[in-house]
C-alpha positions in Angstrom: 12.2 -74.6 -17.6 10.9 -78.1 -18.0 10.9 -78.5 -21.7 12.0 -76.5 -24.7 10.7 -77.5 -28.2 12.5 -76.8 -31.5 10.4 -77.3 -34.6 8.8 -76.0 -37.7 7.0 -72.7 -36.9 3.8 -72.9 -39.1 0.7 -70.8 -38.9 -2.4 -73.0 -39.5 -4.8 -70.8 -41.4 -8.3 -72.5 -41.3 -10.8 -71.7 -44.1 -14.2 -73.3 -45.0 -14.6 -74.2 -48.7 -17.0 -76.3 -50.8 -16.0 -79.3 -52.7 -15.7 -77.5 -56.0 -12.7 -75.4 -54.5 -10.8 -78.6 -53.9 -11.3 -79.9 -57.5 -10.8 -76.6 -59.1 -7.3 -76.3 -57.6 -6.5 -79.9 -58.4 -6.3 -81.0 -54.8 -6.8 -84.5 -53.3 -9.3 -84.4 -50.4 -8.0 -85.3 -47.0 -4.4 -85.1 -47.9 -1.5 -82.7 -47.3 0.2 -81.1 -50.3 3.5 -79.3 -50.0 3.6 -76.1 -52.1 7.1 -74.7 -53.0 5.9 -71.7 -55.0 5.0 -68.7 -53.0 2.9 -67.2 -55.7 0.9 -70.4 -56.1 0.2 -70.5 -52.4 -0.9 -66.7 -52.4 -3.2 -67.5 -55.2 -4.9 -70.2 -53.3 -5.4 -67.8 -50.3 -6.7 -64.8 -52.4 -10.4 -65.2 -52.1 -10.8 -67.2 -49.0 -12.4 -66.0 -45.8 -10.0 -67.0 -42.9 -12.0 -68.5 -40.0 -9.0 -68.5 -37.6 -5.3 -68.8 -37.3 -3.4 -71.0 -34.9 0.3 -71.1 -34.1 1.0 -74.7 -35.4 3.7 -77.2 -36.3 4.0 -80.7 -34.8 6.3 -79.9 -31.7 4.6 -76.6 -31.2 1.4 -78.5 -30.8 3.0 -80.8 -28.1 4.6 -77.9 -26.4 1.2 -76.0 -26.0 -0.4 -79.3 -24.6 2.5 -79.6 -22.1 2.0 -76.0 -21.2 -1.7 -76.5 -20.6 -0.8 -79.3 -18.2 0.8 -76.6 -16.1 4.4 -77.0 -17.0 7.0 -74.2 -17.8 7.8 -74.6 -21.5 9.4 -72.8 -24.4 9.7 -73.0 -28.1 12.2 -72.1 -30.9 10.9 -71.8 -34.5 11.9 -69.5 -37.3 9.3 -67.0 -38.5 9.7 -63.8 -40.6 8.8 -60.3 -39.5 5.4 -60.3 -41.2 1.8 -60.5 -40.3 1.7 -64.3 -39.9 5.0 -64.2 -37.9 3.6 -61.8 -35.3 0.3 -63.9 -35.2 2.5 -66.9 -34.5 4.4 -65.3 -31.7 1.1 -64.0 -30.1 -0.5 -67.3 -30.4 2.2 -69.0 -28.4 2.5 -66.3 -25.8 -1.3 -66.7 -25.3 -0.7 -70.3 -24.4 1.9 -69.4 -21.7 4.8 -70.6 -24.1 8.0 -68.6 -23.9 9.1 -67.9 -27.4 12.9 -67.8 -27.8 13.2 -66.4 -31.2 13.5 -62.7 -32.5 11.6 -62.0 -35.5 13.4 -60.4 -38.4 12.7 -59.8 -42.2 13.4 -63.0 -44.0 13.7 -63.7 -47.7 10.8 -66.2 -47.3 7.7 -65.5 -45.4 6.5 -67.2 -42.3 5.5 -70.9 -42.9 1.8 -71.5 -43.4 -0.5 -74.5 -43.6 -3.7 -73.7 -45.1 -6.4 -76.1 -43.8 -9.5 -76.3 -46.0 -12.5 -77.7 -44.3 -15.3 -79.1 -46.6 -18.9 -79.5 -45.5 -18.3 -83.2 -44.7 -15.7 -82.1 -42.1 -12.8 -83.5 -44.1 -9.5 -81.3 -43.9 -7.3 -80.9 -46.9 -4.1 -79.3 -46.3 -1.6 -77.2 -48.3 1.7 -76.3 -46.7 4.1 -73.7 -47.6 7.1 -74.0 -45.4 8.5 -70.6 -46.0 11.3 -69.5 -43.7 10.4 -72.3 -41.1 12.5 -74.9 -42.8 15.6 -72.5 -43.1 16.4 -72.7 -39.4 20.1 -72.5 -38.6 22.5 -72.8 -35.8 22.2 -68.9 -35.1 18.5 -69.3 -34.5 19.2 -71.7 -31.6 19.5 -70.1 -28.2 22.1 -72.1 -26.2 21.2 -70.6 -22.9 17.6 -71.6 -23.2 18.6 -75.1 -24.1 20.9 -75.5 -21.1 18.2 -74.2 -18.7 15.8 -76.8 -19.9 15.5 -80.2 -18.4 14.7 -81.6 -21.9 14.5 -80.5 -25.5 12.0 -82.0 -27.9 12.8 -82.0 -31.6 10.8 -83.1 -34.6 11.9 -85.2 -37.5 10.1 -82.9 -40.0 12.8 -80.2 -39.2 15.9 -82.4 -39.9 17.5 -81.7 -43.2 21.0 -81.5 -44.6 22.8 -78.2 -44.2 21.5 -75.5 -42.0 18.7 -77.4 -40.1 21.2 -80.3 -39.5 23.6 -77.7 -37.9 20.9 -76.4 -35.7 20.0 -80.0 -34.6 23.6 -80.7 -33.7 23.9 -77.5 -31.7 20.8 -78.1 -29.8 21.7 -81.7 -29.1 25.2 -80.9 -27.9 24.0 -78.4 -25.5 21.0 -80.3 -24.1 20.6 -82.1 -20.8 18.1 -84.6 -22.2 16.9 -84.9 -25.8 13.5 -86.4 -27.1 12.6 -86.5 -30.7 9.5 -87.6 -32.7 10.3 -89.4 -36.0 7.3 -87.3 -37.5 6.2 -89.4 -40.4 7.1 -92.4 -42.6 8.1 -90.1 -45.6 10.7 -88.4 -43.2 12.1 -91.6 -41.9 12.5 -93.1 -45.4 14.2 -89.9 -46.7 16.7 -89.7 -43.7 16.9 -93.4 -42.7 20.7 -93.6 -41.9 20.7 -90.2 -40.1 17.7 -90.9 -38.0 19.0 -94.5 -37.0 22.3 -92.8 -35.9 20.2 -90.3 -33.7 18.1 -93.0 -32.2 21.1 -95.1 -31.3 23.6 -92.5 -30.2 21.9 -89.1 -29.4 18.4 -89.4 -28.2 17.3 -90.2 -24.6 13.6 -90.6 -25.8 12.2 -91.5 -29.3 8.6 -91.2 -30.3 7.4 -93.1 -33.2 4.3 -94.9 -34.5 4.6 -98.6 -35.6 5.1 -98.0 -39.3 7.9 -95.3 -38.7 9.8 -97.5 -36.4 9.4 -100.7 -38.5 10.7 -98.9 -41.5 13.5 -97.2 -39.7 15.0 -100.6 -38.7 13.6 -102.7 -41.6 11.8 -105.0 -39.1 9.9 -107.9 -40.5 7.6 -107.9 -37.4 6.9 -106.0 -34.2 8.7 -108.6 -32.1 12.0 -107.3 -33.9 11.0 -103.7 -32.9 10.7 -104.6 -29.4 14.0 -106.5 -29.3 15.7 -103.6 -30.9 14.3 -101.1 -28.5 15.3 -103.4 -25.5 19.0 -103.4 -26.8 19.1 -99.6 -27.1 19.2 -99.0 -23.4 17.1 -95.7 -24.0 13.5 -94.9 -23.8 11.3 -95.7 -26.9 7.7 -94.9 -27.0 5.6 -96.4 -29.8 2.0 -95.7 -30.8 0.2 -98.5 -32.5 -3.2 -96.9 -33.5 -6.2 -99.2 -32.1 -3.6 -101.6 -30.5 -2.6 -98.7 -28.0 0.9 -97.7 -27.1 4.0 -99.2 -25.7 7.1 -97.8 -24.0 10.4 -99.8 -23.9 13.1 -99.0 -21.3 15.9 -101.4 -21.1 14.5 -104.8 -20.6 11.1 -103.4 -19.6 8.2 -103.0 -22.1 5.0 -101.4 -20.7 1.8 -101.3 -22.7 -1.4 -99.2 -22.5 -4.7 -99.7 -24.2 -6.5 -97.2 -26.1 -9.8 -95.6 -24.9 -12.9 -97.2 -26.0 -16.1 -95.6 -27.4 -14.7 -92.4 -28.5 -16.6 -90.0 -31.0 -13.6 -89.5 -33.3 -14.0 -86.4 -35.4 -10.4 -85.5 -36.5 -7.3 -87.4 -36.1 -5.0 -84.3 -36.5 -2.7 -83.8 -33.6 -3.2 -87.2 -32.0 0.6 -88.0 -32.0 1.6 -84.5 -31.0 -0.9 -84.5 -27.9 0.1 -88.1 -27.0 3.7 -87.0 -26.8 2.7 -83.9 -24.7 0.9 -86.2 -22.1 3.8 -88.6 -22.0 6.6 -85.9 -21.6 4.4 -84.3 -19.0 4.6 -87.5 -17.0 8.2 -87.9 -17.6 9.4 -84.6 -16.5 7.2 -84.8 -13.4 8.5 -88.1 -12.4 5.3 -90.3 -13.0 5.8 -93.9 -13.9 6.2 -95.1 -17.5 2.7 -96.6 -17.2 1.3 -93.2 -15.8 2.9 -91.3 -18.4 1.6 -93.7 -21.3 -1.9 -93.2 -19.6 -1.5 -89.3 -19.7 -0.4 -89.5 -23.3 -3.5 -91.6 -24.2 -5.9 -89.4 -22.3 -4.6 -86.3 -24.2 -4.7 -88.0 -27.6 -8.2 -89.3 -26.8 -9.4 -85.7 -26.1 -7.8 -84.2 -29.3 -9.4 -86.7 -31.7 -12.9 -85.9 -30.6 -12.6 -82.3 -31.8 -11.5 -80.3 -34.9 -8.0 -79.2 -34.7 -4.8 -79.9 -32.8 -5.4 -77.8 -29.7 -7.3 -78.7 -26.7 
């Protein structure tokens, strides 16, 4: 197998609502709210008509993209044996992703992200992590890891306790390890741990400019580049409209963004960029070609609604 992803298994539940629904429930348009109370989450769902469900989560989105590019891939993510859990599994299998996880009845239900689309096309998200965030070392299939050329992890999944043990087990059995820092909130919460991972455990790190600047407390982007050169690993940084750059040892390779795109929705841009880059990497393309493939994939996804091509 080329790549095995390990991440939060979250079902995206897409519903159309009007603006009054957003204000009635005290939500802030275009933001993502984490909901910790299952009852509160169920109440939100009560009278909504579900347009569609998608097997989501950051790394899962990347893995589906890599599968669509013709690679043999797999995914590990914790779900419960409930309706959304079986929809999650079906959704991945439809995309030719091998799912290395056996559903069982958990205390918490399958993780869900409610995506509320208002008439102006804005997306407001409410996420209930459910059992996704409770992944532990027993959920990690060692054979699947050893048989993969590379594993791809997400920073969102990293937490003290069981998730950390799952991470450690995955990394210690992997041939090569790539990870996305996921978002600045994650980086700020886990800074010393993430810095250790980047320096000592990861072969490839994906980050955007804000995340990596925050991680190493850099004063400017020059400092980021010199940190990346000293690492002796591969670091891939997206910079919004400034394009993307990959640093490997002393070499820094840049790639510009595509021009004149009809940008509709930025969801999944980073996930699909990673998919394109990793496709290039495992198929022995040059760093420049891998960056171009990542840029091509992210350009496609931002011109449509949702995180799937």
